C-alpha positions as CSV (number, residue, x, y, z in Angstrom):
1,M,-18.7,29.3,-8.6
2,K,-18.5,31.0,-5.2
3,I,-15.2,32.6,-4.3
4,Q,-14.3,33.9,-0.9
5,P,-11.2,34.7,1.1
6,S,-9.7,32.1,3.5
7,G,-7.4,33.8,5.9
8,D,-4.9,36.4,4.8
9,R,-3.3,34.2,2.1
10,G,-5.9,31.8,1.0
11,I,-8.9,31.7,-1.4
12,L,-11.7,29.2,-1.1
13,I,-13.7,28.3,-4.3
14,T,-16.9,26.3,-4.0
15,L,-18.2,24.6,-7.1
16,G,-21.2,22.7,-5.7
17,E,-22.8,21.1,-2.7
18,G,-22.5,17.7,-1.1
19,I,-20.5,14.7,-2.4
20,D,-21.0,14.4,-6.1
21,P,-18.7,12.9,-8.8
22,E,-19.4,15.7,-11.4
23,T,-18.8,18.5,-8.9
24,N,-15.6,16.8,-7.8
25,R,-14.4,16.5,-11.4
26,K,-14.8,20.2,-11.8
27,V,-12.8,20.8,-8.6
28,T,-10.0,18.6,-9.9
29,A,-10.2,20.2,-13.4
30,L,-10.0,23.7,-11.9
31,A,-7.0,22.7,-9.8
32,A,-5.2,21.3,-12.9
33,A,-6.1,24.4,-15.0
34,I,-4.8,26.8,-12.3
35,S,-1.6,24.7,-12.0
36,N,-1.1,24.9,-15.8
37,E,-1.4,28.7,-15.7
38,Q,1.7,28.8,-13.4
39,I,0.4,31.9,-11.6
40,M,3.2,33.7,-9.8
41,G,2.7,33.5,-6.0
42,V,0.4,30.5,-5.9
43,E,2.0,28.1,-3.5
44,D,-0.5,25.3,-3.0
45,L,-3.8,23.9,-4.5
46,I,-5.9,21.7,-2.2
47,P,-8.9,20.1,-3.8
48,S,-11.7,18.5,-1.6
49,Y,-15.2,17.2,-2.2
50,N,-16.7,20.3,-3.7
51,Q,-14.1,23.1,-3.0
52,L,-10.7,24.2,-4.0
53,S,-8.4,25.9,-1.6
54,I,-5.7,28.1,-3.1
55,Q,-2.8,29.2,-0.9
56,Y,-0.7,32.1,-2.2
57,N,2.0,34.5,-1.2
58,P,0.5,38.0,-0.8
59,L,3.9,39.6,-1.4
60,I,3.9,38.2,-4.9
61,S,0.3,38.0,-6.0
62,D,-3.0,39.2,-4.8
63,Y,-6.6,38.0,-4.1
64,D,-8.3,39.9,-7.0
65,S,-5.8,38.8,-9.7
66,I,-6.1,35.1,-8.8
67,C,-9.9,35.3,-8.6
68,R,-10.1,36.9,-12.1
69,I,-8.0,34.0,-13.5
70,A,-10.2,31.4,-11.8
71,K,-13.4,33.0,-13.2
72,L,-11.9,33.0,-16.7
73,L,-11.1,29.3,-16.4
74,E,-14.6,28.4,-15.2
75,D,-16.0,28.1,-18.8
76,S,-13.4,25.5,-19.8
77,L,-14.2,23.1,-16.9
78,G,-17.0,21.3,-18.7
79,E,-14.6,20.1,-21.5
80,M,-11.9,19.2,-19.0
81,T,-14.1,17.0,-17.0
82,K,-14.7,14.8,-20.1
83,A,-11.1,13.6,-20.0
84,K,-10.7,9.8,-19.5
85,Q,-10.2,8.8,-15.9
86,E,-7.5,6.5,-14.7
87,I,-8.1,3.4,-12.6
88,L,-5.4,2.0,-10.3
89,H,-5.8,-1.7,-9.3
90,I,-4.7,-2.3,-5.7
91,P,-4.2,-5.8,-4.2
92,V,-5.7,-6.5,-0.8
93,L,-5.4,-9.4,1.6
94,Y,-8.9,-9.4,3.3
95,G,-9.7,-10.7,6.8
96,G,-7.5,-12.5,9.2
97,E,-5.0,-10.5,11.3
98,T,-4.8,-7.8,8.7
99,G,-8.6,-7.3,8.4
100,K,-10.0,-7.9,11.9
101,D,-13.2,-6.0,11.3
102,L,-14.3,-8.0,8.2
103,A,-16.3,-10.3,10.4
104,F,-18.1,-7.3,12.0
105,V,-18.9,-5.8,8.6
106,A,-20.3,-9.1,7.4
107,S,-22.4,-9.5,10.5
108,Y,-23.6,-5.9,10.4
109,S,-24.5,-6.2,6.7
110,N,-26.0,-9.7,7.2
111,L,-23.8,-11.1,4.5
112,P,-21.1,-13.8,4.3
113,E,-17.5,-12.4,4.5
114,E,-16.9,-13.6,1.0
115,E,-19.8,-11.6,-0.3
116,V,-18.5,-8.5,1.5
117,I,-15.2,-9.0,-0.3
118,N,-17.0,-9.5,-3.7
119,I,-18.9,-6.3,-3.2
120,H,-15.9,-4.3,-2.1
121,T,-13.9,-5.4,-5.1
122,S,-16.7,-4.8,-7.6
123,T,-16.5,-1.0,-7.8
124,A,-14.1,1.6,-9.1
125,Y,-13.9,4.2,-6.3
126,L,-13.3,7.9,-7.1
127,I,-10.6,9.6,-5.0
128,Y,-12.5,12.7,-3.9
129,M,-9.7,14.1,-1.8
130,L,-6.5,13.4,0.1
131,G,-6.4,14.3,3.8
132,F,-6.6,13.4,7.5
133,T,-3.0,12.0,7.1
134,P,-0.6,12.6,4.2
135,G,-1.9,10.7,1.1
136,F,-5.0,9.3,2.7
137,P,-7.5,8.7,-0.1
138,Y,-11.2,9.4,0.6
139,L,-13.0,7.1,-1.8
140,G,-16.6,7.5,-2.8
141,G,-19.0,4.9,-4.3
142,L,-19.2,2.3,-1.5
143,S,-22.2,0.0,-1.9
144,E,-25.0,0.6,0.6
145,K,-25.0,-3.2,1.2
146,I,-21.7,-2.9,3.2
147,R,-22.1,0.5,4.6
148,T,-20.9,0.2,8.2
149,P,-20.5,2.8,11.1
150,R,-17.1,3.7,12.3
151,L,-15.7,2.5,15.6
152,S,-17.2,4.2,18.7
153,E,-13.6,4.6,20.0
154,P,-10.8,5.0,17.5
155,R,-7.8,2.7,17.7
156,Q,-4.6,4.3,18.8
157,K,-2.5,2.8,16.0
158,I,-3.6,1.6,12.5
159,K,-1.0,-0.1,10.3
160,A,0.0,1.6,7.1
161,G,-1.8,0.0,4.2
162,S,-4.9,-0.9,6.2
163,V,-8.1,-0.8,4.1
164,G,-11.1,0.4,6.0
165,I,-14.8,1.3,5.8
166,A,-16.5,4.2,7.6
167,D,-20.2,4.8,6.9
168,N,-20.5,5.2,3.1
169,Q,-16.8,5.6,2.4
170,T,-13.8,3.4,2.1
171,G,-10.1,4.3,2.2
172,I,-6.5,3.2,2.9
173,Y,-4.3,4.3,5.7
174,P,-1.0,5.5,4.1
175,I,1.0,5.8,7.3
176,Y,0.8,4.4,10.9
177,S,-1.8,6.6,12.7
178,P,-4.8,6.5,15.0
179,G,-8.1,5.8,13.3
180,G,-11.7,4.8,13.7
181,W,-12.5,3.1,10.4
182,R,-13.4,-0.6,10.3
183,I,-10.4,-2.4,9.0
184,I,-11.3,-5.2,6.5
185,G,-7.9,-5.9,4.9
186,H,-4.4,-4.7,4.1
187,T,-2.5,-3.8,0.9
188,P,1.3,-4.2,0.8
189,V,1.5,-1.3,-1.7
190,V,3.4,1.8,-0.3
191,L,1.0,4.8,-0.4
192,F,3.3,7.5,1.0
193,D,7.1,7.9,0.8
194,W,9.0,11.1,1.4
195,N,11.7,9.9,-0.9
196,N,9.3,9.9,-3.9
197,T,8.3,12.9,-6.0
198,P,5.4,13.4,-5.3
199,P,5.5,11.5,-2.0
200,A,1.8,10.4,-2.2
201,L,1.0,7.6,-4.6
202,F,-2.6,8.8,-5.4
203,K,-4.1,12.0,-6.5
204,T,-7.6,13.4,-6.6
205,G,-9.6,12.5,-9.7
206,Q,-8.1,9.0,-10.0
207,Y,-10.1,5.8,-9.3
208,I,-9.1,2.8,-7.2
209,R,-10.3,-0.7,-7.7
210,F,-9.3,-3.3,-5.2
211,Y,-8.7,-7.0,-6.0
212,S,-8.4,-9.8,-3.5
213,V,-5.2,-11.8,-3.1
214,T,-4.3,-14.9,-1.2
215,E,-1.8,-14.8,1.6
216,E,0.8,-16.4,-0.7
217,E,0.2,-13.8,-3.4
218,Y,0.3,-11.0,-0.7
219,E,3.7,-12.2,0.5
220,A,5.0,-12.5,-3.1
221,I,3.8,-8.9,-3.8
222,K,5.6,-7.7,-0.7
223,Q,8.8,-9.3,-1.9
224,D,8.4,-7.8,-5.4
225,I,7.9,-4.4,-3.9
226,K,11.1,-4.7,-1.9
227,T,13.0,-5.6,-5.0
228,G,11.4,-3.1,-7.2
229,R,9.7,-5.7,-9.5
230,F,6.1,-4.9,-8.6
231,T,4.0,-2.5,-10.7
232,I,0.5,-1.2,-10.3
233,R,-1.8,-2.0,-13.2
234,T,-3.6,1.1,-14.5
235,E,-6.3,1.5,-17.1
236,D,-9.0,3.9,-18.2
237,F,-12.7,3.3,-18.4
238,D,-12.4,1.9,-21.9
239,G,-10.2,-0.9,-20.5
240,R,-7.2,0.4,-22.5
241,K,-4.0,-0.3,-20.6
242,L,-2.2,2.9,-19.6
243,E,1.3,3.7,-18.5
244,V,2.4,1.4,-15.6
245,I,3.0,3.2,-12.3
246,K,5.7,1.8,-10.0
């Protein structure tokens, strides 16, 4: 564990190097452990691939006190990372107007479009971090078979719910924004809503698994979302069904 100051009210804790699931689980576990401690003055915890940023109010707490607590919690991280992980199943309409880059990804990968979809839906992707825009999940675990470079020039506007690929990562745009990822499909699921608590649907440490839907199923899900009837199926790695998230 490497701890260093980050500005006049921040602490940056590094738990490893590169993009690695085990390191990321430690980051997520440390964030949860510090949150559970309810340390006075800690205002925000921001986990990323291999680091945790702690923002605090220096008028209430101080750098040394928070660092001491973080070091004491380090020994418990190994046990915390053994907790079962949650998988959220997200519907996607691939190709067509909502996934205009699917053909390019297929051509670049020298695969039929259907095989690209099969590969993309065959993996549970770890949410390493949220960023870029509010609630944007950076997902690791993309198959090298469909690894595709990002656009040379970003598009000015990407529709919320667009599912994209950029190099060895995949992700979902939670709000309308510029973006340079290759868009291969769209989910009708709302990823970010200020009226919800918390506003972001996902959190780091969860997993996402995509499943392909037809246009008719896509439209039906959109309608169910509007009327509050749609629920996201969740499960753990043992396949046991967990609490349903709306």
